[in-house]
C-alpha positions as CSV (number, residue, x, y, z in Angstrom):
1,X,-0.1,0.0,0.0
2,X,1.3,3.4,-0.9
3,X,1.5,6.5,1.3
4,X,-1.3,8.1,-0.9
5,X,-3.6,4.9,-0.5
6,X,-3.1,5.1,3.3
7,X,-4.0,8.7,3.4
8,X,-7.3,8.1,1.4
9,X,-8.1,5.3,3.9
10,X,-7.7,7.5,6.8
11,X,-9.8,10.3,5.3
12,X,-12.7,7.7,4.5
13,X,-12.4,6.3,7.8
14,X,-12.7,9.6,9.4
15,X,-15.7,10.6,7.2
16,X,-17.5,7.3,8.1
17,X,-16.8,8.0,11.8
18,X,-18.0,11.5,11.6
19,X,-21.2,10.4,9.9
20,X,-22.0,8.0,12.7
21,X,-21.1,10.2,15.6
22,X,-22.4,13.4,14.4
23,X,-26.2,12.4,14.8
24,X,-25.4,10.7,18.3
25,X,-23.9,13.9,19.5
26,X,-27.0,15.8,18.1
27,X,-29.3,14.0,20.0
28,X,-27.3,14.4,23.3
29,X,-26.9,18.1,22.7
30,X,-30.8,18.3,21.9
31,X,-31.6,16.4,25.1
32,X,-29.1,18.6,27.3
33,X,-30.3,21.8,25.7
34,X,-34.0,20.8,26.1
35,X,-33.5,20.3,29.9
36,X,-32.3,23.9,30.2
37,X,-35.6,25.3,28.9
38,X,-38.4,26.5,31.3
39,X,-41.8,28.2,30.9
40,X,-41.4,31.8,30.2
41,X,-38.1,31.6,28.5
42,X,-37.9,33.8,25.4
43,X,-37.9,32.8,21.8
44,X,-34.4,34.1,21.3
45,X,-33.0,32.1,24.2
46,X,-34.6,28.8,22.9
47,X,-32.9,29.6,19.6
48,X,-29.6,30.3,21.2
49,X,-29.6,27.3,23.3
50,X,-31.1,24.7,21.0
51,X,-30.3,26.2,17.6
52,X,-32.4,26.3,14.6
53,X,-35.4,24.2,14.7
54,X,-36.4,21.4,12.2
55,X,-39.8,22.8,11.7
56,X,-41.1,26.2,12.7
57,X,-44.8,25.6,12.4
58,X,-48.2,27.0,13.7
59,X,-49.2,25.2,16.8
60,X,-50.2,21.7,16.4
61,X,-49.6,21.5,12.7
62,X,-47.0,18.7,13.0
63,X,-48.2,16.3,15.6
64,X,-51.8,17.6,16.3
65,X,-52.8,19.0,19.7
66,X,-52.4,22.5,20.7
67,X,-51.3,24.2,23.7
68,X,-53.7,26.7,25.0
69,X,-52.6,30.2,24.1
70,X,-50.0,28.9,21.5
71,X,-49.3,30.9,18.6
72,X,-45.8,29.5,17.4
73,X,-44.1,26.0,17.7
74,X,-40.7,24.8,17.3
75,X,-39.9,21.2,16.5
76,X,-36.5,19.6,16.9
77,X,-36.2,16.0,15.4
78,X,-33.8,13.1,15.8
79,X,-31.3,13.3,13.0
80,X,-32.7,9.8,12.0
81,X,-36.5,10.8,12.0
82,X,-38.8,9.5,11.1
83,X,-36.9,6.1,11.5
84,X,-36.1,7.1,15.0
85,X,-39.5,9.0,15.9
86,X,-38.2,11.3,18.7
87,X,-39.1,14.9,18.8
88,X,-38.5,18.0,21.1
89,X,-41.3,20.5,20.9
90,X,-41.4,23.8,22.2
91,X,-44.6,26.1,22.1
92,X,-44.6,30.0,22.3
93,X,-47.3,32.4,23.1
94,X,-48.0,35.6,21.1
95,X,-45.1,37.5,22.9
96,X,-42.7,34.9,22.1
97,X,-42.4,33.2,25.6
98,X,-42.4,29.5,26.1
99,X,-45.7,28.3,27.5
100,X,-45.1,24.5,26.9
101,X,-42.3,22.1,26.1
102,X,-42.6,18.5,25.5
103,X,-40.6,15.3,24.3
104,X,-42.4,12.6,22.3
105,X,-40.9,9.5,20.8
106,X,-43.7,8.9,18.3
107,X,-45.8,11.4,16.3
């Protein structure tokens, strides 16, 4: 095996590891960030803490059901969704404050 072939093998191995580890680390990040949220946190704090949502919908449009007073809902999904149906949902009132947050493992 030449030095060039070995380098290509190392790069391919690193890419495969990154593709496997990245979703696992994303789920751990979402779990940790979600646990930091509480009712009355601002929309900006949620974005800063959890990052950009997978879906930014009207309330109840993704999973059905609607929190009373909800005007916007962020949905964060497992990177392997829908095969791994794991979702973190944050609901906001009209002033952009968290009114509800819940975790579900099935839509």
